[in-house]
DSSP file (Angstrom, degrees, kcal/mol; ACC not computed):
  #  RESIDUE AA STRUCTURE BP1 BP2  ACC     N-H-->O    O-->H-N    N-H-->O    O-->H-N    TCO  KAPPA ALPHA  PHI   PSI    X-CA   Y-CA   Z-CA
    1    1 A M     >        0   0    0      0, 0.0     4,-2.7     0, 0.0     5,-0.2   0.000 360.0 360.0 360.0 -36.6  112.8   57.3   82.6
    2    2 A Y  H  >  +     0   0    0      1,-0.2     4,-2.7     2,-0.2     5,-0.2   0.921 360.0  49.3 -60.0 -43.3  111.6   56.9   86.1
    3    3 A K  H  > S+     0   0    0      2,-0.2     4,-1.9     1,-0.2    -1,-0.2   0.896 111.1  49.5 -64.2 -40.9  114.2   54.2   86.8
    4    4 A C  H  > S+     0   0    0      2,-0.2     4,-1.9     1,-0.2    -1,-0.2   0.941 113.0  47.1 -61.3 -47.2  117.0   56.5   85.3
    5    5 A A  H  X S+     0   0    0     -4,-2.7     4,-2.5     1,-0.2    -2,-0.2   0.903 109.4  53.1 -62.8 -42.0  115.8   59.4   87.5
    6    6 A Q  H  X S+     0   0    0     -4,-2.7     4,-2.6     1,-0.2    -1,-0.2   0.878 106.3  54.2 -61.9 -36.7  115.6   57.2   90.6
    7    7 A E  H  X S+     0   0    0     -4,-1.9     4,-2.5     2,-0.2    -1,-0.2   0.908 108.9  48.0 -63.8 -41.7  119.2   56.1   90.0
    8    8 A F  H  X S+     0   0    0     -4,-1.9     4,-2.1     2,-0.2    -2,-0.2   0.928 111.0  51.3 -62.5 -44.0  120.3   59.8   89.9
    9    9 A V  H  < S+     0   0    0     -4,-2.5    -2,-0.2     1,-0.2     4,-0.2   0.920 112.1  47.0 -58.8 -44.7  118.4   60.4   93.1
   10   10 A D  H >< S+     0   0    0     -4,-2.6     3,-1.0     1,-0.2    -1,-0.2   0.911 112.0  49.8 -63.5 -43.5  120.1   57.5   94.8
   11   11 A R  H 3< S+     0   0    0     -4,-2.5    -1,-0.2     1,-0.2    -2,-0.2   0.819 116.7  40.6 -68.3 -30.3  123.5   58.5   93.6
   12   12 A F  T >< S+     0   0    0     -4,-2.1     3,-2.0    -5,-0.2    -1,-0.2   0.244  82.8 138.7-102.7  13.4  123.1   62.1   94.8
   13   13 A E  T <  S+     0   0    0     -3,-1.0     3,-0.1     1,-0.3    -3,-0.1  -0.316  70.8  23.0 -57.5 136.9  121.4   61.2   98.1
   14   14 A G  T 3  S+     0   0    0      1,-0.3     2,-0.4     3,-0.1    -1,-0.3   0.393  92.9 125.9  85.9  -3.5  122.7   63.3  100.9
   15   15 A T  S <  S-     0   0    0     -3,-2.0     2,-1.1     1,-0.1    -1,-0.3  -0.719  70.4-115.0 -88.7 137.7  123.9   66.1   98.6
   16   16 A Q        +     0   0    0     -2,-0.4     2,-0.4    -3,-0.1    -1,-0.1  -0.604  54.3 156.2 -75.2 100.4  122.6   69.6   99.4
   17   17 A I        +     0   0    0     -2,-1.1    68,-0.2     1,-0.1     3,-0.1  -0.988  22.3 165.1-128.9 134.7  120.4   70.3   96.3
   18   18 A N        +     0   0    0     66,-2.6     2,-0.3    -2,-0.4    67,-0.2   0.371  68.7  36.7-126.4   1.1  117.6   72.7   96.0
   19   19 A K  E     -a   85   0A   0     65,-1.4    67,-2.1    21,-0.1     2,-0.4  -0.977  60.7-145.6-155.9 140.0  117.2   73.0   92.2
   20   20 A I  E     -ab  86  42A   0     21,-2.7    23,-2.7    -2,-0.3     2,-0.4  -0.895  23.6-170.0-102.5 134.2  117.4   70.8   89.1
   21   21 A V  E     +ab  87  43A   0     65,-2.4    67,-2.4    -2,-0.4     2,-0.3  -0.960  10.8 164.5-126.7 143.0  118.8   72.4   86.0
   22   22 A T  E     - b   0  44A   0     21,-2.0    23,-3.2    -2,-0.4     2,-0.5  -0.954  34.3-117.0-146.0 166.0  118.9   71.2   82.4
   23   23 A I  E  >  - b   0  45A   0     65,-0.4     4,-1.1    -2,-0.3     5,-0.2  -0.913  55.0 -77.8-104.4 134.0  119.4   72.6   78.9
   24   24 A E  T  4 S+     0   0    0     21,-2.4     2,-0.1    -2,-0.5    20,-0.0  -0.391  90.5   6.8 -63.4 147.4  116.5   72.2   76.5
   25   25 A A  T >4 S+     0   0    0     -2,-0.0     3,-1.6    21,-0.0     4,-0.5  -0.948 118.6  33.2-117.0 -28.3  115.5   70.0   74.9
   26   26 A S  T 34 S+     0   0    0      1,-0.3     3,-0.3     2,-0.1    -2,-0.1   0.764 116.9  53.8 -65.7 -25.5  116.9   66.4   75.4
   27   27 A G  T 3X S+     0   0    0     -4,-1.1     4,-2.1     1,-0.2    -1,-0.3   0.565  86.3  85.9 -83.6  -7.1  117.6   66.8   79.1
   28   28 A I  H <> S+     0   0    0     -3,-1.6     4,-2.9    -5,-0.2     5,-0.3   0.931  84.7  51.5 -63.1 -47.8  114.1   67.9   79.9
   29   29 A A  H  > S+     0   0    0     -4,-0.5     4,-1.8    -3,-0.3    -1,-0.2   0.945 115.5  39.0 -59.7 -52.4  112.5   64.5   80.4
   30   30 A P  H  > S+     0   0    0      0, 0.0     4,-2.3     0, 0.0    -1,-0.2   0.894 116.4  52.7 -66.5 -35.0  115.1   63.1   82.8
   31   31 A A  H  X S+     0   0    0     -4,-2.1     4,-2.8     1,-0.2    -2,-0.2   0.923 108.7  49.1 -64.9 -43.3  115.4   66.4   84.6
   32   32 A I  H  X S+     0   0    0     -4,-2.9     4,-2.5    -5,-0.2    -1,-0.2   0.902 111.3  49.9 -62.7 -40.0  111.7   66.7   85.2
   33   33 A M  H  X S+     0   0    0     -4,-1.8     4,-2.4    -5,-0.3    -1,-0.2   0.903 110.9  48.9 -67.7 -39.5  111.5   63.1   86.5
   34   34 A V  H  X S+     0   0    0     -4,-2.3     4,-2.6     2,-0.2    -2,-0.2   0.940 112.9  48.4 -62.4 -46.1  114.4   63.8   88.9
   35   35 A G  H  X>S+     0   0    0     -4,-2.8     5,-2.3     1,-0.2     4,-1.0   0.887 110.1  52.6 -59.9 -39.5  112.7   66.9   90.1
   36   36 A F  H  <5S+     0   0    0     -4,-2.5     3,-0.4     2,-0.2    -1,-0.2   0.937 112.8  43.0 -61.6 -48.1  109.5   65.0   90.5
   37   37 A I  H  <5S+     0   0    0     -4,-2.4    -2,-0.2     1,-0.2    -1,-0.2   0.898 120.1  42.0 -66.7 -40.2  111.1   62.4   92.7
   38   38 A M  H  <5S-     0   0    0     -4,-2.6    -1,-0.2    -5,-0.2    -2,-0.2   0.513 105.7-126.2 -85.7  -4.6  113.1   64.9   94.7
   39   39 A H  T  <5 +     0   0    0     -4,-1.0    -3,-0.2    -3,-0.4    -4,-0.1   0.924  65.2 134.5  57.2  46.6  110.2   67.3   95.0
   40   40 A L      < -     0   0    0     -5,-2.3    -1,-0.2    -6,-0.1   -21,-0.1  -0.902  61.1-100.1-124.6 152.9  112.4   70.1   93.6
   41   41 A P        -     0   0    0      0, 0.0   -21,-2.7     0, 0.0     2,-0.4  -0.402  31.0-145.4 -68.8 149.1  111.9   72.8   91.0
   42   42 A V  E     -b   20   0A   0    -23,-0.2     2,-0.4    -2,-0.1   -21,-0.2  -0.971  12.6-166.1-118.0 129.9  113.3   72.2   87.5
   43   43 A V  E     -b   21   0A   0    -23,-2.7   -21,-2.0    -2,-0.4     2,-0.4  -0.954   9.6-143.8-120.4 135.3  114.7   75.1   85.5
   44   44 A F  E     -b   22   0A   0     -2,-0.4     2,-0.5   -23,-0.2   -21,-0.2  -0.820   6.6-142.9 -98.7 133.2  115.4   75.0   81.8
   45   45 A I  E     -b   23   0A   0    -23,-3.2   -21,-2.4    -2,-0.4     2,-0.2  -0.845  29.6-131.8 -87.3 128.3  118.3   76.8   80.2
   46   46 A K  B     -F   73   0B   0     27,-2.6    27,-2.3    -2,-0.5     3,-0.1  -0.543  14.4-154.3 -87.9 147.0  117.1   78.1   76.9
   47   47 A K  S    S+     0   0    0     25,-0.2     2,-0.4    -2,-0.2    24,-0.3   0.630  85.4  50.7 -90.3 -17.0  119.0   77.7   73.6
   48   48 A K  S    S-     0   0    0     25,-0.1    -1,-0.1    22,-0.1    25,-0.1  -0.976  90.1-118.8-123.3 137.2  117.4   80.7   72.1
   49   49 A Q        -     0   0    0     -2,-0.4     2,-0.2    22,-0.1    23,-0.0  -0.610  27.0-144.3 -77.0 111.9  117.2   84.1   73.7
   50   50 A P    >   -     0   0    0      0, 0.0     3,-1.1     0, 0.0    -4,-0.0  -0.515  10.6-134.5 -73.6 144.9  113.6   85.0   74.3
   51   51 A K  T 3  S+     0   0    0      1,-0.2    -2,-0.0    -2,-0.2     0, 0.0   0.708 102.4  56.2 -69.7 -19.9  112.8   88.7   73.9
   52   52 A T  T 3  S+     0   0    0      2,-0.1     2,-0.4     0, 0.0    -1,-0.2   0.435  77.2 114.7 -95.8   0.7  110.8   88.7   77.0
   53   53 A M    <   -     0   0    0     -3,-1.1     3,-0.3     1,-0.0     2,-0.2  -0.582  50.3-156.0 -79.7 127.9  113.4   87.4   79.5
   54   54 A D  S    S+     0   0    0     -2,-0.4    23,-0.4     1,-0.2    22,-0.2  -0.656  70.8  16.9 -96.4 156.9  114.5   89.8   82.2
   55   55 A N  S    S-     0   0    0     -2,-0.2    21,-3.5     1,-0.2     2,-0.2   0.890  87.7-166.2  52.5  47.6  117.8   89.7   84.1
   56   56 A M  E     -G   75   0B   0     -3,-0.3     2,-0.4    19,-0.2    19,-0.2  -0.453  17.5-164.0 -76.8 132.3  119.3   87.4   81.4
   57   57 A L  E     -G   74   0B   0     17,-3.0    17,-1.9    -2,-0.2     2,-0.3  -0.923  17.1-169.3-105.7 139.1  122.5   85.5   82.0
   58   58 A T  E     +G   73   0B   0     -2,-0.4     2,-0.3    15,-0.2    15,-0.2  -0.935  15.2 178.5-132.4 154.9  124.2   84.1   78.8
   59   59 A A  E     -G   72   0B   0     13,-2.0    13,-3.0    -2,-0.3     2,-0.5  -0.981  28.3-121.2-147.1 152.5  127.0   81.7   77.9
   60   60 A T  E     -G   71   0B   0     -2,-0.3     2,-0.4    11,-0.2    11,-0.2  -0.842  29.3-172.4 -99.2 132.5  128.3   80.5   74.6
   61   61 A V  E     -G   70   0B   0      9,-3.1     9,-2.6    -2,-0.5     2,-0.5  -0.977  17.8-139.3-126.7 135.5  128.3   76.7   73.9
   62   62 A Y  E     -G   69   0B   0     -2,-0.4     2,-0.7     7,-0.2     7,-0.3  -0.835  15.9-145.1 -93.3 128.2  129.8   74.8   71.1
   63   63 A S  E  >> -G   68   0B   0      5,-3.3     4,-1.5    -2,-0.5     5,-1.1  -0.838  11.3-169.4 -95.5 112.4  127.6   72.0   69.8
   64   64 A F  T  45S+     0   0    0     -2,-0.7    -1,-0.2     2,-0.2     5,-0.0   0.898  89.5  51.9 -62.8 -41.0  129.7   69.0   68.7
   65   65 A T  T  45S+     0   0    0      1,-0.2    -1,-0.2    -3,-0.1    -2,-0.0   0.902 121.6  29.5 -64.1 -43.4  126.6   67.4   67.1
   66   66 A K  T  45S-     0   0    0      2,-0.2    -1,-0.2     0, 0.0    -2,-0.2   0.506  99.7-132.7 -97.8  -5.4  125.6   70.5   65.1
   67   67 A D  T  <5 +     0   0    0     -4,-1.5     2,-0.3     1,-0.2    -3,-0.2   0.912  69.9  96.5  53.7  49.4  129.1   71.8   64.6
   68   68 A R  E   <S- G   0  63B   0     -5,-1.1    -5,-3.3    -7,-0.0     2,-0.3  -0.987  71.8-112.4-157.7 160.1  128.2   75.4   65.6
   69   69 A E  E     + G   0  62B   0     -2,-0.3     2,-0.3    -7,-0.3    -7,-0.2  -0.709  33.6 176.8 -92.5 148.0  128.2   77.8   68.6
   70   70 A Y  E     - G   0  61B   0     -9,-2.6    -9,-3.1    -2,-0.3     2,-0.5  -0.980  29.3-113.6-145.8 159.7  125.0   79.0   70.1
   71   71 A T  E     - G   0  60B   0     -2,-0.3     2,-0.3   -24,-0.3   -11,-0.2  -0.811  25.3-162.2 -97.0 129.1  124.1   81.2   73.1
   72   72 A V  E     - G   0  59B   0    -13,-3.0   -13,-2.0    -2,-0.5     2,-0.3  -0.814  14.6-175.5-105.4 152.2  122.3   79.6   76.0
   73   73 A C  E     +FG  46  58B   0    -27,-2.3   -27,-2.6    -2,-0.3     2,-0.3  -0.986  18.4 177.7-149.8 156.5  120.5   81.8   78.6
   74   74 A I  E     - G   0  57B   0    -17,-1.9   -17,-3.0    -2,-0.3     2,-0.3  -0.976  36.7-106.1-152.4 149.3  118.6   81.8   81.8
   75   75 A S  E >>  - G   0  56B   0     -2,-0.3     3,-2.0   -19,-0.2     4,-0.7  -0.620  19.9-134.7 -78.8 137.1  117.0   84.5   83.9
   76   76 A N  T 34 S+     0   0    0    -21,-3.5    -1,-0.1    -2,-0.3   -21,-0.1   0.587 104.4  73.2 -65.6  -9.5  118.9   85.4   87.1
   77   77 A D  T 34 S+     0   0    0    -23,-0.4    -1,-0.3   -22,-0.2     3,-0.1   0.746 105.7  35.1 -70.9 -23.6  115.4   85.3   88.6
   78   78 A F  T <4 S+     0   0    0     -3,-2.0     2,-0.4     1,-0.2    -2,-0.2   0.459 119.9  47.6-112.6  -5.3  115.5   81.5   88.3
   79   79 A L  S  < S+     0   0    0     -4,-0.7    -1,-0.2    -5,-0.0     2,-0.2  -0.919  77.3 158.6-137.6 109.3  119.2   80.8   89.0
   80   80 A T    >   -     0   0    0     -2,-0.4     3,-1.8    -3,-0.1    28,-0.1  -0.700  57.7 -94.9-130.2 174.8  120.5   82.7   92.0
   81   81 A M  T 3  S+     0   0    0      1,-0.3    28,-0.1    -2,-0.2    30,-0.1   0.631 119.4  63.5 -67.4 -12.7  123.3   82.6   94.6
   82   82 A K  T 3  S+     0   0    0     28,-0.1     2,-0.3     2,-0.0    -1,-0.3   0.552  84.6 105.1 -84.1  -8.1  121.0   80.7   96.9
   83   83 A D    <   -     0   0    0     -3,-1.8    28,-2.8    25,-0.1     2,-0.6  -0.557  50.5-167.2 -87.8 137.6  120.9   77.7   94.5
   84   84 A H  E     - c   0 111A   0     -2,-0.3   -66,-2.6    26,-0.2   -65,-1.4  -0.961  32.2-152.7-116.8 106.1  122.6   74.4   95.0
   85   85 A V  E     -ac  19 112A   0     26,-3.2    28,-2.8    -2,-0.6    29,-1.2  -0.580  27.3-166.4 -99.3 139.3  122.2   72.9   91.5
   86   86 A L  E     -ac  20 114A   0    -67,-2.1   -65,-2.4    -2,-0.3     2,-0.5  -0.986  21.1-153.0-113.3 115.9  122.1   69.4   90.1
   87   87 A F  E     -ac  21 115A   0     27,-2.3    29,-3.2    -2,-0.5     2,-0.4  -0.785  11.9-169.5 -90.7 128.3  122.5   69.5   86.3
   88   88 A I  E     + c   0 116A   0    -67,-2.4   -65,-0.4    -2,-0.5     2,-0.3  -0.967  14.0 157.8-120.2 133.4  120.8   66.6   84.4
   89   89 A D  E     - c   0 117A   0     27,-2.4    29,-1.4    -2,-0.4    30,-0.1  -0.946  44.2-121.2-147.7 167.8  121.4   65.9   80.7
   90   90 A D  E    S+     0   0A   0     -2,-0.3    29,-2.5    27,-0.2     2,-0.3   0.941  89.9  22.5 -78.2 -48.8  121.1   63.1   78.3
   91   91 A F  E     - c   0 119A   0     27,-0.2     2,-0.5    26,-0.1    29,-0.2  -0.916  51.9-160.6-125.4 146.5  124.7   62.9   77.0
   92   92 A L  E     + c   0 120A   0     27,-2.1    29,-3.0    -2,-0.3    32,-0.2  -0.981  34.9 141.0-118.4 115.5  128.2   63.9   78.1
   93   93 A A  S    S-     0   0    0     -2,-0.5    33,-2.7    27,-0.2    34,-0.4   0.531  80.2 -10.3-115.0 -95.0  130.6   64.0   75.2
   94   94 A N  S    S-     0   0    0     31,-0.2    35,-0.1    32,-0.2    -2,-0.0   0.591  90.8-118.3 -87.0 -11.3  133.2   66.8   75.1
   95   95 A G  S  > S+     0   0    0     34,-0.1     4,-2.3     3,-0.0     5,-0.2   0.590  71.2 133.0  88.8  11.5  131.5   68.7   78.0
   96   96 A N  H  > S+     0   0    0      2,-0.2     4,-1.7     1,-0.2     5,-0.1   0.917  74.3  46.3 -64.5 -44.2  130.7   71.9   76.1
   97   97 A A  H  > S+     0   0    0      1,-0.2     4,-2.0     2,-0.2    -1,-0.2   0.908 112.3  52.8 -63.2 -40.5  127.1   72.1   77.4
   98   98 A S  H  > S+     0   0    0      1,-0.2     4,-2.5     2,-0.2    -2,-0.2   0.894 106.5  52.2 -61.7 -40.4  128.3   71.4   80.9
   99   99 A L  H  X S+     0   0    0     -4,-2.3     4,-2.4     1,-0.2    -1,-0.2   0.856 106.5  54.1 -65.8 -34.0  130.9   74.2   80.7
  100  100 A G  H  X S+     0   0    0     -4,-1.7     4,-2.4     2,-0.2    -1,-0.2   0.904 109.2  48.0 -63.0 -41.1  128.1   76.5   79.6
  101  101 A V  H  X S+     0   0    0     -4,-2.0     4,-2.8     2,-0.2     5,-0.2   0.906 109.8  52.4 -65.6 -41.8  126.1   75.5   82.7
  102  102 A V  H  X S+     0   0    0     -4,-2.5     4,-2.3     1,-0.2    -2,-0.2   0.928 110.4  48.9 -57.8 -45.5  129.3   76.1   84.8
  103  103 A D  H  X S+     0   0    0     -4,-2.4     4,-2.4     2,-0.2    -2,-0.2   0.930 112.3  47.1 -61.1 -47.6  129.6   79.6   83.3
  104  104 A L  H  X S+     0   0    0     -4,-2.4     4,-2.1     1,-0.2     6,-0.2   0.907 112.6  49.3 -63.0 -42.0  125.9   80.4   84.0
  105  105 A C  H  X>S+     0   0    0     -4,-2.8     5,-1.9     1,-0.2     4,-1.4   0.894 110.3  51.4 -64.6 -38.7  126.1   79.1   87.6
  106  106 A K  H  <5S+     0   0    0     -4,-2.3     3,-0.3    -5,-0.2    -2,-0.2   0.926 109.9  49.3 -63.0 -44.3  129.3   81.2   88.2
  107  107 A Q  H  <5S+     0   0    0     -4,-2.4    -1,-0.2     1,-0.2    -2,-0.2   0.883 115.6  43.7 -60.8 -38.3  127.6   84.3   86.8
  108  108 A A  H  <5S-     0   0    0     -4,-2.1    -1,-0.2    -5,-0.2    -2,-0.2   0.651 109.8-121.1 -81.5 -16.1  124.6   83.7   89.1
  109  109 A G  T  <5 +     0   0    0     -4,-1.4    -3,-0.2    -3,-0.3    -4,-0.1   0.610  62.9 148.3  81.2  12.0  126.7   82.8   92.1
  110  110 A A      < -     0   0    0     -5,-1.9     2,-0.5    -6,-0.2    -1,-0.3  -0.417  46.0-125.1 -78.5 156.3  125.0   79.4   92.3
  111  111 A T  E     -c   84   0A   0    -28,-2.8   -26,-3.2    -2,-0.1     2,-0.8  -0.892  11.3-141.0-104.8 128.2  126.8   76.3   93.5
  112  112 A I  E     +c   85   0A   0     -2,-0.5    24,-0.2   -28,-0.2   -26,-0.2  -0.803  20.3 178.5 -87.9 114.7  127.0   73.2   91.3
  113  113 A E  E     -     0   0A   0    -28,-2.8     2,-0.3    -2,-0.8   -27,-0.2   0.702  62.1 -37.1 -88.1 -22.2  126.6   70.2   93.6
  114  114 A G  E     -c   86   0A   0    -29,-1.2   -27,-2.3    21,-0.1     2,-0.4  -0.951  47.2-124.8 174.6 168.2  126.8   67.6   90.7
  115  115 A M  E     -cd  87 137A   0     21,-1.7    23,-2.5    -2,-0.3     2,-0.4  -0.998  18.8-161.3-133.9 137.3  126.0   66.7   87.2
  116  116 A G  E     -cd  88 138A   0    -29,-3.2   -27,-2.4    -2,-0.4     2,-0.4  -0.971   7.3-176.2-123.8 135.1  124.2   63.6   86.0
  117  117 A F  E     -cd  89 139A   0     21,-2.8    23,-2.2    -2,-0.4    24,-0.3  -0.977  25.3-147.6-129.1 140.0  124.2   62.1   82.5
  118  118 A I  E    S+     0   0A   0    -29,-1.4    23,-1.3    -2,-0.4     2,-0.4   0.945  92.1  17.8 -68.8 -46.7  122.3   59.2   81.1
  119  119 A I  E     -cd  91 141A   0    -29,-2.5   -27,-2.1    21,-0.2     2,-0.5  -0.992  67.0-165.6-131.0 131.3  125.1   58.3   78.7
  120  120 A E  E     -cd  92 142A   0     21,-2.7    23,-3.2    -2,-0.4     2,-1.1  -0.959  15.5-145.7-113.0 131.2  128.8   59.4   78.8
  121  121 A K  E >   - d   0 143A   0    -29,-3.0     3,-2.0    -2,-0.5     5,-0.3  -0.801  16.6-172.7 -92.8  94.4  131.1   58.9   75.8
  122  122 A A  T 3  S+     0   0    0     21,-1.8    22,-0.2    -2,-1.1    -1,-0.2   0.714  77.4  69.4 -65.7 -21.0  134.3   58.2   77.7
  123  123 A F  T 3  S+     0   0    0     20,-0.7    -1,-0.3    -3,-0.1     2,-0.2   0.557  96.4  63.9 -76.3  -6.3  136.3   58.3   74.5
  124  124 A Q  S <  S-     0   0    0     -3,-2.0     3,-0.3   -32,-0.2     4,-0.2  -0.634  96.3-114.2-105.5 174.4  135.6   62.1   74.4
  125  125 A N  S  > S+     0   0    0     -2,-0.2     4,-2.5     1,-0.2   -31,-0.2   0.345  80.3 105.5 -99.4   7.2  136.9   64.4   77.1
  126  126 A G  H  > S+     0   0    0    -33,-2.7     4,-2.2    -5,-0.3     5,-0.2   0.893  82.8  48.5 -56.5 -45.6  133.9   65.7   78.9
  127  127 A G  H  > S+     0   0    0    -34,-0.4     4,-2.3    -3,-0.3    -1,-0.2   0.900 112.7  48.7 -62.1 -41.2  134.3   63.5   82.0
  128  128 A K  H  > S+     0   0    0     -4,-0.2     4,-2.6     2,-0.2    -1,-0.2   0.889 108.7  53.9 -66.1 -39.2  138.0   64.5   82.3
  129  129 A V  H  X S+     0   0    0     -4,-2.5     4,-1.3     1,-0.2    -2,-0.2   0.931 111.1  45.4 -60.6 -45.8  137.1   68.2   81.9
  130  130 A L  H  <>S+     0   0    0     -4,-2.2     5,-2.7     1,-0.2     4,-0.4   0.903 111.7  52.0 -65.9 -40.6  134.6   68.0   84.7
  131  131 A E  H ><5S+     0   0    0     -4,-2.3     3,-1.3     1,-0.2    -1,-0.2   0.912 107.2  52.9 -60.7 -42.5  137.0   66.1   86.9
  132  132 A E  H 3<5S+     0   0    0     -4,-2.6    -1,-0.2     1,-0.3    -2,-0.2   0.813 108.8  50.3 -63.5 -29.7  139.7   68.7   86.4
  133  133 A L  T 3<5S-     0   0    0     -4,-1.3    -1,-0.3    -5,-0.2    -2,-0.2   0.503 117.1-116.2 -83.7  -4.8  137.2   71.4   87.5
  134  134 A G  T < 5 +     0   0    0     -3,-1.3     2,-0.6    -4,-0.4    -3,-0.2   0.738  65.0 147.7  76.4  23.4  136.4   69.4   90.6
  135  135 A I      < -     0   0    0     -5,-2.7     2,-0.3    -6,-0.1    -1,-0.3  -0.819  46.7-130.6 -97.0 124.3  132.8   68.8   89.6
  136  136 A R        -     0   0    0     -2,-0.6   -21,-1.7   -24,-0.2     2,-0.4  -0.525  31.7-179.6 -69.1 131.6  131.2   65.5   90.6
  137  137 A H  E     -d  115   0A   0     -2,-0.3     2,-0.4   -23,-0.2   -21,-0.2  -0.997  14.9-162.8-137.0 146.0  129.5   63.8   87.8
  138  138 A E  E     -d  116   0A   0    -23,-2.5   -21,-2.8    -2,-0.4     2,-0.4  -0.990   4.5-168.2-126.6 131.5  127.6   60.5   87.6
  139  139 A S  E     -d  117   0A   0     -2,-0.4   -21,-0.2   -23,-0.2     3,-0.1  -0.977  16.0-152.9-122.2 133.4  126.8   58.7   84.3
  140  140 A L  E    S+     0   0A   0    -23,-2.2     2,-0.4    -2,-0.4   -21,-0.2   0.824  88.2  19.3 -75.6 -31.5  124.3   55.8   84.1
  141  141 A A  E     -d  119   0A   0    -23,-1.3   -21,-2.7   -24,-0.3     2,-0.5  -0.998  69.9-158.8-137.8 136.9  126.1   54.2   81.2
  142  142 A V  E     -d  120   0A   0     -2,-0.4    12,-2.6   -23,-0.2     2,-0.6  -0.966   7.9-151.7-121.1 119.5  129.6   54.9   80.0
  143  143 A V  E     -dE 121 153A   0    -23,-3.2   -21,-1.8    -2,-0.5   -20,-0.7  -0.795  10.7-175.1 -91.8 118.7  130.6   54.1   76.4
  144  144 A K  E     -     0   0A   0      8,-2.9     2,-0.3    -2,-0.6     9,-0.2   0.872  66.6  -4.6 -78.3 -39.9  134.2   53.2   76.1
  145  145 A S  E     - E   0 152A   0      7,-1.6     7,-2.7     2,-0.1    -1,-0.3  -0.997  34.9-167.9-156.4 151.5  134.3   52.9   72.3
  146  146 A L    >   +     0   0    0     -2,-0.3     3,-1.1     5,-0.2     4,-0.1   0.046  46.7 144.8-122.4  20.1  132.2   53.0   69.2
  147  147 A E  G >   +     0   0    0      1,-0.2     3,-1.7     2,-0.2    -2,-0.1  -0.284  68.2   8.4 -65.0 145.0  134.9   51.6   66.9
  148  148 A N  G 3  S-     0   0    0      1,-0.3    -1,-0.2     3,-0.0     3,-0.1   0.808 129.0 -68.2  55.4  34.2  133.9   49.3   64.1
  149  149 A C  G <  S+     0   0    0     -3,-1.1     2,-0.5     1,-0.2    -1,-0.3   0.784 105.9 128.0  58.2  29.0  130.2   50.0   64.7
  150  150 A Q    <   -     0   0    0     -3,-1.7     2,-0.7    -4,-0.1    -1,-0.2  -0.965  56.3-138.4-117.4 130.4  130.5   48.1   68.0
  151  151 A I        -     0   0    0     -2,-0.5     2,-0.6    -5,-0.1    -5,-0.2  -0.787  20.3-171.1 -88.5 118.8  129.3   49.7   71.3
  152  152 A E  E     -E  145   0A   0     -7,-2.7    -8,-2.9    -2,-0.7    -7,-1.6  -0.951   6.4-158.9-113.1 117.4  131.8   48.8   74.1
  153  153 A L  E      E  143   0A   0     -2,-0.6   -10,-0.2   -10,-0.3   -12,-0.0  -0.598 360.0 360.0 -92.7 153.9  130.6   49.8   77.6
  154  154 A M              0   0    0    -12,-2.6   -11,-0.1    -2,-0.2    -1,-0.1   0.435 360.0 360.0 -86.2 360.0  132.9   50.3   80.6
């Protein structure tokens, strides 16, 4: 995980970032390691709305894996217009989680400086969606195809 995080740090070197953001739970490990290396705070976007959260921002995200929509949330106390965000996650598939992060950052007035993914499934449209939005994204491994039970990397 340290090597993955260091690669993200190297790829986003020179980018104005003051906060690492991820969605619980699979993105937590790489996000924390990136934050550790960069000496930056890491904030989790929650998948379940806690009753105790103040100043809540919410977005609806469709989960391809679970085939359902869910609401993600973060307190505006932890995502603000002063933030220049690097979003870190494990997978980029259709880009639905990423679009939820875009929505939350827009609500907060935060700037997305980039998004980093450990694995991108290029045969799905997530990367294209982010490119069309003008969002820089970096993927450590890009899977071209999973046809015939064979992993083909780009």
